[in-house]
N, C-alpha and C positions, 0 to 999 in steps of 0.2 A: 401511546407507545405499544406496538404489537409485541406479543410474547415470542414472536419469531425472531426477534432481535434481542440480544443480551449485551448490556454495557456493564463493565466491571472495572474497578480501579484497585490495583494492588501496588501499594507504595507509590512510586512515581510513574507507573506504567498503566495506561488505559487499555482495556481489552474490548474490542468490538467483535461480537460473535454472531454469525449467521446461524440461526437455530431452527432449521427446517430439515432435520436429518432424514425423515421418512421420504423426502423428495431430493435427497442428496444436496440439501441446502440450495435448492432452486429459489430464486428471489422474485417476490411479487412487488407490485408498485408500492404497497404499504410498507414493505420491508426497506425498499430504497429510500422512501421518505423518512422512515425512522433512522436510517443510517445517517442522513444529513443532520438530524437533530443530535444524535450521539456525537458526531464529529464536531458540531458547534460547541457542545458542552466540553469536550476534551480540549478544543482549541482555546476556550476562554478560561480553563482551569489551570492556573499557574503551577499547581501541584502535579499536573500530568506533563511529563517531559518526553515520553515515547508512547506511541500507539501501536498495538499489535492487532492485526485483523486475522480472523480465523473462522473456521466452520465447526459446528458441533457434530458429534456422533462418530468421528474418526474415519468416515468413509469418503468425505468430500470437503474441499474448501468451499467452493461455490460452483454449481454445475450450470449456471446460466439462468435464463428466465423460467419462471414457473408456468409451464404450458397450461396447467389446469386453471389458471386465472385468465387466460387469453380471452375467453368469451365475455368476461366482465371488464377486463382492463385494456384489451387491444382489438375490440370488435369493430371499431369505426376508425376512420382516418384521424379524427380529432383525438381519440383515445390513444392511438398509436403515437401521435405527435407528443402528447402529454407524457406518455411512458418514456419515450426516447429522450425527451428534454430532461426528465428527472434522472435517468441513468447517466446522461452526459454531465449533469450537474454533480453527481456523485464522483464520477471519474475525475472531473476537473478539481473538485474539492480535495480528493485524496492526493492527486498529483501535486497540487500546490499547497498541501497542508504545511503549516509553519513548523511542525515538529517532526522528528524522524518517524517513519512508518515501516513496519515489518509485516509482511504476509507470511503467516505460519501455515504451511500447506500439507495436509494429509489427503491421500486419495485423489479424487477427481477435481481438476481445476480446468473448467471447460467454458468456452464461449465468454459470456460476460464475467465469469469468474477469473479467467485468464486476463481479460481486459482490466479487471480490478487489480489483480496482483501486479500487473506491469506498471500500474500507477504508483505502487509503493516504492519506497527507497531501497528496500531489500526483500528478497524472497528466500526463505529457508524451508526446505521440504523434507518429508520422510521418504524412505526408499520405495514406498508403495505409491508415491504420487504419480499421477498421470495427467498430461496436459494436451489440450487440443483447442483449436479455434475453427469450428466447422462451417464458417460463413459460406465458403464456396460450395458446400454440399446443400446449402439452404437457399442460395441465391441472394444472400444479404450483401448490402454494400457497407464498406467501412470508410469513414471520412479521414481527412488529413490529420486531424489532431490525434486520433486513436492510432493511426499507422505510424505517425512520427514518434509516439512513445515507444512503440516496438523497435523502430529503427534506432532510436537513441539507446535502447537497452541491449539489443542483440545484433545490430547492424542490418544492412539492407538484404544481404543474401539469405540469412536465416529468417528474416521477416517474410521474404517471398516464399521460402520453403514452408513455413508455418501456414501461410494463407493459401498458397497455391495447392498444396497437397491436402490440407484440412485433415491430416492424419493425426494419430495419437502418438505422443512422445513419452517415454518413461523418464524417470528421474535422472538417470545417467546421461541420456541425450540432452535433457534440459540443462544439466550442469555443464556439459561440453560446449553448448552454444551460448552460455552465459545467461540463460533465462532464469536460473536460480543461483544464489551465492554459495549455498551449502546443501549437502544431502546427508541426512543422519538416519540411523536406525529408528524405527517408529517409537520405541521405548525411550529414546534419548531426546527426541525432538523438543518436547515441551520444556524440559529442564534447561536445554541449551538456549532456547529462545528467551526464557525467563532470565537466565544469567546474562545473555548478550544485551537484552533490553535494559537490565539493571545497570550494566556497565556503561552503556551510552547515557542513561539517565543521570548517572553520578558525575559525568564529565561537565565541563563548563557550558551551560546552555547557550550563552552568547556565541561561543566558538562554533558549537554544533549548528546552530541556526544560520550563522553567517556562511558556513561551508555549504549547507544545503542550498541557500539562496544563490551563492556564487556558482556552484556547479550547474544550477539551472540556467544561469546567464551564459555560461560557457556553451551550452547546447543550443542557444539561440543564434540566429544570424547576427553577424558583427554589428550591423546597423541597428539592431533591436536591443543590444545589451545596455543595461543601466550600470555603467562602470562607476558613476558617482555614488550610487547606492552601495555598490560593492565596497568601495573605499570607506564609506560612512560606517558600514557594519564592522569592518576590520578595525577602524579607529576606535569604535565603541568597545571592542574587546580590550584594547590596550588601555583605555580610560576607565575600565570597570574595576570595581572592588574585587571581583573574582580573579582578575589578573594579579592583584596584590596577594590574595589568598593562595593562589596557585604557586607563586614564588615562595611565599613563606612556608607553605606545606612541604615544598620540595626541600628547602633548607633545613626544616625541622624533621624531615624524614617521617612524615605522617600523611594520611590520606586527606586531600583537600575537601572542604565542604563548600560547595558552590551555591550561590543564591540566585544567580541569573541577573545580577545587577553590577 
């Protein structure tokens, strides 16, 4: 595991932190590979119910690829293919992660950083956050899966604007287009995300995970939707001990303690 990635667990919340602040948290191949291992650990740990992704240093979430590593990691066609396959694997893993994910964004969220953030379920940023996807300034191509995630999140018109202009957006513009859920003063961001993540983690895991899955199915073409699995997950909620606990806690006017079963 590289020291450029930090994994931390606080209560029922896992934190995945990109730790390359001297380069605005630009990401190397080694960091992407470490990200996959951290995500695997969080996914398999029943004690982790929510995952927060963020960047160290306060000046950036993730600013894209670490160009200083290109000579080593992207000098040949084979190396480029390996790098791109790894990043695609990370984006897919985050987007399909079985537990709620929150991108906590300060400062720059650029290129691969914005692509990563759009894969999360929620994006909460500070007032100094800045967003851009400069593919059109670099001649890069973006495939169907990546563009679909943007269209699903912010719609086709804003997606076209983000990619066509390749310009930088401030936090207010990002909020107006639905790119982020909330904008907070920098000094309040971390406490808010911690509280919000803890609130989600305290709710019934089967309900939360079923909603995440079903929303994902809603965004698919009708012929691709697994409605049988949607029904199975809803039925599992009503058959769970957590459903009994939720009813009892409500009647007894106390906070429920959910076990995820």
